[in-house]
C-alpha angles and dihedrals in degrees: 000000000000090000091062092058125091122252092258093055093042091056092045092048093048092047091048091048091050092049090047091055091048092045092051092048093048091043092053091049092049091045093052092044091052092044091051089050092050095045093046090052091046092050092048091050092049092050091050091052090047091053091050094047091048092052091051091045092053091049099043104019089232135098108244115219099159093114092055095260112152097229128146145164113244091352108199090217091061110123112251097237090053092048091050093050092047094050087051088062100261129131105216145149134232126204116208109187095152095065124098086250109040111221146156124231129204120188142170137173121262129185129027111244117037097017120221131198120234112200141180124202123198123187117234096191093115092046091046089053089049090052091049090051090046090052091049090053090050091051092048092047091048092049090050091050092049091047092049090047091052092049092046091048091049090050094048094044093047090072092047091048092047092051092048091049089050090051091049092049092050091048090052091050090051091049089052091056104268095129093169092065114114136173092217093200116168109269115263120256128197114219142126090307093061131237127324104223094184091055090049090052092049092049091048091051092048091048091049091049092049092049092047091048092051092050094047092046090050090050092049092048090049092050092049093044093049092048093049093046092049096046098073099046091043091054089054092045090051091051091048092049090054090056094055116108115258112273142123093266089050091055091051092050092048091048092053092045090053090050091051091046091051090049091050092051089049091052091050090050091050089050091053091048091049090051090051092225096128115112121195125229099218126196138157111263139167102253099208094051091043093054091046090052091049091051092047097052098035122105090215119099097258119186117227110288115239115204122196102193127332120266130181117229135182108237149124108265095204094050093043088053089053091050096048094042091054093047093049092044090050091050092051094044101043104018134053136263137299102053113197125203115192131177114204115171108306092342130094117196124197114189134175131186100230132108094299131232118316116253095245091056091052090048101042104020127239119322124202117253091015123096096176121215117050092227090062091067134236127311146126098262090229097114096071091037090056092044092054092044094051090046089057090051093055094041095252129130128224117206120194122201144144122249118241091239094045137280137083120281124199117185122194112200114196129193113255119240 
């Protein structure tokens, strides 16, 4: 049950439990000390009464009970252990707290032959009631201490829990791409008050975020710089390739130049998406008709588009075309035939029947220059990266999954008009 509680309540519960153990231990010590004090006083009082009664008995030969003292000679109520000790010549006492009427006995032998036992009995009812009241006060005091400890623990742990929740929220924002997010906790200091682990954690998260931001920004700058530097020589190379005389080698050169030019344009597009400078041109469009038009004019090998009901969405037609073209091209290149495109409401589903997406891609999302599983073929990994980036620009969401019966499934969810 403790595992289901939050950190704040776990700390409060553990602190309360610790205080409860300490309170019980101290309460037992105080109880036994007080009980020893009461019983010692009761035994001493009973012995004093016995001495007085014996003196009167030796003078008068009678047991004096005029003052209300419960004294007797050979009292039949006398406990057997006390009678045996008295007949053996000992003056002793006997405490009977388990009886209905708590009492203390004092007894001693009198006479020579036969011996008799002179005893005094004092009721401890009043003192037993005092002990019961004393125990109740101990329990109440212990409960108050435990309650205050629990409240104090909850108060102290609330700050710790709040700081940890803040750190977790910032870490989630960083994982979602907000690299400017910081905890901004005061830096930890080591002094006579010890170390502040929460401050160390916050500083470590901020340092990690700053380092990650620097690396990603360096990667984005490198991608943009490479694309820009390649664009000019590739333009010249493309022009030169077009001037070559028709031949098989010429076709191979032109094909490779087109591939390099496409890669360069993809890198530039990724750089623009990373810089978040892309602005959508939104309009209200019929999704089914739009997807059919994209399939009809696209050079990619689109499968027939199946539309289940027409829905109007607010989107950028050019960017949606880029998203769907990349998804279909990825399905044809890395998946298996047939490739199905289905429009259902404000959702477009592209599915192939190949080996499916690799697990790391489903867990971490697409990564540029990495296609994942070997059986999905070779590639740059930019197609899915661009599709997800363009979807974010137009306010759509791309979900990647594997079908239960095999194949990769990409679902584009668009905002309705």
